[in-house]
N, C-alpha and C positions, 0 to 999 in steps of 0.2 A: 107806963113808962118802961117798966121791965119787959113788957111784951114787945115793945118797939126795939129794945136792945137785942132781944133774942132773935127777932126777925132779921136785923142787920147782921148779926153774927152768923146766922145760918146762910145768908146770901154770900157773905165773904168766904166762908168755908167751901160753898158750892163753886164759887168763882175760881178758887185755887185749884180745886180738883179738875175743873174743866180746862184750866190753863196747862196743867201737867199732862193731861190726856192729849190735848192738842199738840203739845211739844213732841210727845212720843210719836204721834201719828205723822208729824212733819219729818222726824228722823227716819221713820220707816219708809215713808214715800221717797225721800231722797236716796236711801239705800237701794230701793227697788229700781229707781231711775238709773242710778250709776251702774247697777248690776246688768240691767238689760241693755244699756248703751254699750257697755264693755262687750257683752255677748254679741251684739249686732255689728261690732267692728269687723270689717273684712280683713282676712289674713293676707298680708302682702308678702311676696316672695322676691328673693334676689337670685338671679340666674348667673351661675359661674360658667363662663364661655372661654373658648379658645379659637383663634382664627384658623380657617381652613388654609392649609398650605401643602404644596406638593414636594415630594422628595423621594429618596430611595430607602427601602427597608430590607434589612437582612432577616430572613426567616431562619430560626435556629431550633435545634432540639437540645434541651438541657439534659445533662447526665452527670453521673459521678463515677469515680473509679480510683485506681491506685497506680502510682508510678512504679515501674519494675524494669530491671535490666532486660535488654533484648535477648541476651544469651547469658545464662548462668548454669553452673555445673555443681551438682552435689557430689562431693568426694567422700568415698567411704572405704571400707576394707572388707575383703571376702574371708578373712581369717580372724579368729578370736585370739585374744591375748591381752597383755598388760602394756599400756602405753609407756614406753621407755623415755622418749624425748619428743618434744614439740618445738619446731624451729620457727614457726610463724605465729602472728597474732592478728587481731582485728585490724582492718584497714591497710595491712601490708600488701605491697605490690609484689607479685610473684611472676616468674617466667615459666614457660612450658618445660616440664621435666624437672623442676626444682623440688628438692626434698622437703616435705612438709612435716613428717613425723615418722617415728620408728617404734615398732612394737618389740617386745622382748622375744628374741628369736631362738632361745635355747632349745625348746622342744622341737622346733622346725628344723634346726640344724641336726638334731639327733635323728629325726625321722628321715632326713635326706641322707645321712650317713648309712643308716640301716638299709635304705632303698638301694644305695650304690653297692653295698656289700652283697645284697641279694641278687643284684644284677650281675655282678662279677661271678657269683656262684652259678648263676644260670648260664653264663657264657662258658664256664668250665664244664658244665653238664653237656653242653652242646659239643664241645671238643671230645669229651669221653664217648658220647654217642656216635660221633663221627668215626672214632677208632673202632668201636664195636661193629659198626656197619661195614667198615673196610675189611675187617677180619672175616665177618660172616659172608661178605660179598665175594672175597677171594676164594674162600672154601667152596662156595656154591658154584663159582666159575670152574674150579677144578673138577667138581662132580660132573658138570655138564660136558667138559672136554673128555673125561674118562668114559662116560657113557657113550659118547660119540665114537671114541676110538675102539671100545669093546663091543660096539654094536648092541648096546643096551644090557650087556651082561653085568657090568659093574658101573657104579657101586650098587649095593643092594637097595631095593626100593625104600626100605625103612630109613637107611642112612641118607638117601637122596631127599626124602621128604623132610627128615629132621634138619638137614642143612638148609634146605629151601625155607623152612619155617623160621629158622634162626636168622636168615638173611632178611626176611620180611619184617620180623620183629625188631631187628636192629634199625631197619629203615624207618619204622613207625616211631621207635624210641628217639631217633634223631629229629623227626618232625615235632614230636612232643617237646623235646628240649629246646628247639628253636622257638616254639610258641611260648614256652615259659620264659624264655629270655626276652621276647618281645613284651610280655606282660610285666616283667621286672623293669624293662626300660621305661614303660609308661609310668610305673610307680616312681621311678627316679625323676621323670619329668614332672609328675604331680607334686612330689615333695619339694622339688626345686621351685616350682611355681608358688607353692605356699610360702616357702622361705623368702622368695623375692617379694611377696605381697606384705611382708612385715615392714617393708619400706614403702611409705606412701608419698607419691609424687604428684605434682600438679599437672593435670592433663591439658591445661590451657594457660595462656598469659592473661592475667587479670588482677583483681583486688579481692582480698579475703573479706567477705561479708559476715560469715559466721564461723566461729571456732567452738566446737562442742566437746573438746577433750582437753585433759591436762595430764601431765606425767603422773604415773601411778594408777591411772584410771583403767578399769578392766572393760574391754570391748568384747561383746558377745555377738557373733555373726551366725548364730545357729539357724534362725528362720528367715531373717532378712538382713540386708546389708545396712549397717548403721551409718548414718551421715556424720562424718567427722568435721568436714569443712564445706562451706558454700562459697564459690568463687564466681564473681561477676566478670565477664570478659572485657566489656568496654562501657564505662560509665558516662562517656561523652555522647553516647547514642542510647537513649532510653525509650520506653514505650509506656503509654497510658492505656491501661486495660479498663475500659469503660463498659458499664452495663446499659444496654439499650432496651427500652420497653417494647413489647411486641407491637404496640400500636404505632411506634415510630420507626421500626426497623426497615420498612420499605423505603423510607426517605434517605437512609444512610448509604453512601457509596464511597468506594475508594477514591482518594484524591480531594475530598472535601476539606475545606479549611476549618480549623478548630482553634478556639481560644479557651484558656483555662487559668485558674488561679489555685494556689495552695495556701494553707494557713500560715506557713512559715514566712511568707513575704506578702504582707498586707498591702493591697493596692497594685501589686505587680501582675501584669498579664503576660502569659506565655503563649506563643504561637506554635501550632502543630498541624499535622495532616493525617487524615484517616488512611490507614494502610489496608485494612481488610476487615470484614465482618464475618464471624464464624457462622456457619450454616446451622450447626447444632445449638439447641437452646439450653438454658439453665433454668431450673425450676426451684425457687427458694420460697418456702412458706406459701405455696400456691401462686406465686408471681412468676410469670414467664418473661425472661430477658434473654438477650443475645449479646455475646461479647464482641466488642469492637476494639481493634488494635490500632492505636494512634501513635504515629512516629513523632518522637520529641528530640529536638536538638539540645543537648545538654553540654555544649562546649565549655560553658563557664562553670560547670559542675555545681550549680546551685541546687539542683534537684537531687534528692536521695531516694534510694529504694524504699518503698512502703508508704511514701507520702500520699495522703488522700487529696483528690483534686475535684473541683467543680468545673465542668466543661460545658461549652456551647458549641455545637456543630452547625456550621452554616450550610443549610440545605438548599437555599434559593435566595436570590436577590430580586425584590420587586422594585421596578424602576418607574419613575414619573407617576406616582400615585399619591392620593391624599393620605397623609399620615395623621392619624387621630389617636387620642387616648382611648383605651378600651372601655373606660367608663362612659364615653359618649355613646357606645353601642349598647350599653346596659341601662342607660338613663331612661326613666319613665316619668313623665311630667305629673305633677300634683296640682289640681285646681280646686278652688272653693265652689261648692254648689249649695243652693238654698234648701234648707230643711228646717221646718219649725220644731224647735225643741221646747222652749218656754214661751218666748215672745219674739220669734223670728231669728234665732241664732243660726250661724252658718257652720257647716261641717266640711272638712277636706275630702276630696275624692280623687283617687288615682285612676289614670286612664288605663284601660284594659291592655294586657300584654300582647304585643304583636310579634309572632315568631320570625317574620321576614326581616332580614338585616336592614336597619335604618338608623338614622341619626335625627336629632331635632336641632333646627337652627332658629335663632331669635331674630324675628323681623318685626319692626315697629312695636317692640315690647311683647310680642306674642310668639310662643313656640309653634313652629311648623315642621311637620314630619317630612323627611326626605329619604326615600328608599335608596339603598346602596348595594354594591356587590363587594363582598368581603374577599380580599385576595390573600390574606394571611395575617398572622399575629406573631409578635415577638415580645414576650413579657407584657408590659403595660402599653405597648403601642400596636396599632393595627393599620394595615394598608387597605384603602377602599377606593372605588371609582363610582361616579354617578354623573349623569348628564345634568341633573338638577342642581348639583352643588357647584358653587363658584368660589374662586379664590377670595380669601379674607371673609367669607361668610362666618358669622358668629355661631359656632357649634357649641351646644349646651352640653356640659359634662356633669353638672350637678345643680341642685336647687336648694336654697337655704331660706329659712324664714327670717324676715326682718325683725329685729328686736323691738 
């Protein structure tokens, strides 16, 4: 009896073990099935397209630059001294010849007085030399008459030579006195010029942009003329000084239209025209650029000197061409291809890059390549032509995986 119970107990234990093992094998089989089924699922794609349409596209060159007055003048002084008075301030409108500032003129008045006195002394020396010359000349004339009348007997040769030498010396003395008087006159003119320069006048009519001096400030003009004021002639007519990359400079010509914006007026677009392009280049940090001068109408006085601007110069207008997103020209299709990994899983494959300009159109759910001729680009838009492309063809711009 006991043996029979042991046999039944053993069979029950074995049955439980087999049941557990079978359940685990069932779970493992189900997991492997789900794994490989998921791996074998084909990856589906969604194509983002845009309809082919014709239109006009303006080709532009983007550049940056700064707004500046067409004409501005740096006003300085050629003499050194202390600023005594300043009559203008920032933003003041001034007329041509208006007094802007005055330097202390004490030492210049003194120098002018000394120069005038020296000139007057030089003039007196000239008159004295004239008198001496007259006396020597008359005496020498009498000697010549006496010699003629005495048939060379009188005066004695020594007296004749002495009087002739005195006459020539007096003549030379007069010439020297005249030269010194001319030199003294130049000193007067120079000191008068320096005295006049203590008053600083506006050379043009305009607006004060910069004032670099205050009363009591010392101005030193020893090596270079210090700039005291900067005056803009006409702020209603400004210019945009833009840097053009050497790769684009051949496209830029006078008369081309320009649009630009400045940070001060968000969303506002200003219109302008290219005036000229400098022949000489500018090299900054190894980058070669050329300066383009762009005329700007600033009648409303919104623009101010020094504002930075982002500009687009219209170099060409392409008419009646297909206008597409640039992403359509860069798009490369991705397709699934068979490759056994574990149990027939699939892997994505990109089509090889084709350097010839082309787009892909979606026909019957399948991408088809269409070769095109690229006419130009403007930002994220490009103009193309193709005999194979038709209006409203679905041009693929991107490809996305279905979730």
